[in-house]
N, C-alpha and C positions, 0 to 999 in steps of 0.2 A: 137266690138271695143277692148275688152280686149284681144282677140286672136291676133289682129294686134300688139298691144303693146307688148305682150309676144313674138311674132315672131321677132319684132324689137330688143327687149332686148336680145334675144337669138343670133341674128345676130351680135350684138355689142360684146357680150361676146366671141363668136367663133372667130371673126376677131381680137379681141384684144389679144387672146392667141397666134396668129401668130406673134405679134409684140414683144414678149418676147425676151430678149437677145439671139442671135443665134450664135455668134462668140465667141470663147474663145482662148486666147493665154496663154500658160503655160510654166513654167520652173520647173524642178524636179531633184531630186537626185535619182540615180538608184544604186541598188546593184544587180548584176547579177551573177548567178552561171553558168559557162560553164562546160559542161562535155562531154566526148567522150568515146566510147567503146574501142578505141585503141589509140596508140600514133601515131601522124602524125606531120606535119610541125608546127601546132599550138601546141607547145610542152607542155604548162603548163595550163591544165584546172584548174579551181578554181574560187574564187570570184573576180569579177572585179567591180569597182565602179567609179562613175563619174556623169557628168551632162547630162541632156537631155532637149530638148525644142520642142515645137510643137504648132500647131494651129488646131482647129476644127471648122467646120461650120455645124450646124444642119439646113438643108434646108427643111425638112418636119416636121410638127407638127400636131399630132393628139391627142388633149387633152393634157394629161401630158407626152405623149411619143414623143420623138424627134429622127429623123433619120438623119444622116449626114455623113460627111467625116472627116478624121483625117490625118494629115501629121506630122511626128515626126522624130527626129534625136537624136542619142546618141553618146557620146564619152567617153569610159570607159578605165580605166587602171587597171592592176593587174598582179602580177607574172612577172614583167619586160616586159610586152607586152601591146599592145593597142588593143581595139576592138571598132569598130564603126558600125553604121547602119543608114539607112534612109528607113522609112516605110510609106506606104500609105494604108488606109483602111476604112472600113465602121464602123460606130459607132451608137449604140442604147442607148439612155439615157432616164431616167424616172425622172420627176420632180413631186413628190407627192404633192397634195394640202396642203398648210399650212406648211409642214415640210421643213426645210432649207437644205435638202440633195438632191443629184443627183447621184444615182447609174447608172453605165453604163457598157456595154460590147462592145467589138469590135474585129474584125478580120483584121489583117494588113499583107501586104507582101511588099517586096522590096529587098534591098541589105544589106548585112552585111559581116564583115570580120575582120580579125586581122592581126597583123604584124608578119612577119617571122624574126627570128634573134634577137628579143628582143629590148628593148629601147636603150640599150647601143651600139648596132650595128648601125653604121652610114648608112649602106646599107640596113636597114630594108625596106621591101616593104609590101604593103597591098595586101591581096588576097580577092577580093570581090566576093561573091557568093550569091545565092538566099536565102532569109530569110523569114520566116513567123512567126507570133505570134498571139495568142489569149489572150486578155487582159480583165480585169474587175477591176472596182474600185468604189470608193465612194468620191464624192466632197461634202464639207460642206460649205455653204454660211455663212461666219462670218461677212461680211460687204457688203453693196450693190455693186454688180458687182465684188466682190472679194471672191474667194473660196479657201479653203484649200483642196488640194488633200490628204485626210487622208491616203489612201493606194491604191495602184494599184498593182495587181498581174498579172503576165503573164507567159505563157509557149510557147516556140517556138523552132524552129530548123533552123540551117544554114546548107546547103548542105556542103559536105566535104571541109574543108578550104584548105587542101594541094592540090597541082596540080597533084600529083601522083595517080597511080591506087589504092593505099592503103588508099585513103582519106575516112574518116568516117564522118558522120554527127555530128554536135555539137549541143547538147541539151542546151536550155537556160531556166533558171527559174529566173524571175525578180521580185523584190519588189521595189517599189518606193513611194515617197511622194513629194509634191511640192505645188506651188501656181498657181491659175488660175485667169486670168483677163477676165471677160465676158464683151463683148462690146455690147451696145444697138443697 
């Protein structure tokens, strides 16, 4: 009889861990360093900042580990130019028992690009190229269903933004912070 009760209790605990909030919507502030090895149409490497938003869905839960997908976008400005990106990727998050933190890592790919000619040029056009990033961060739950994205760090690359043969890849180093709303 005790074995049946223990098995029932274990089944309830395991099934209830799958009912934990699995969707998150977030907004963040990004500071991104763009650097190239050579000069190209994306004339002014340097620091770009601005906003970003995204949504994640953790569709697999194995105890404290969640695996899911993340969709995000950014719009950054700096050095009289704009940079934007849209990325989709896989995310691995850990929710340690008792602690109000959620560290995570993810790999994302999509499109990213900048303007040619600067913000002052009415004829500015975007050049969209393949982008990838590896990201990691820490969310801190400070209110039920509301997290502070304490810090997120990322490294990535955009294939050569200029359309000429001299196009060189653009390296990205990103630091961000923001707010996450977890939905039940």
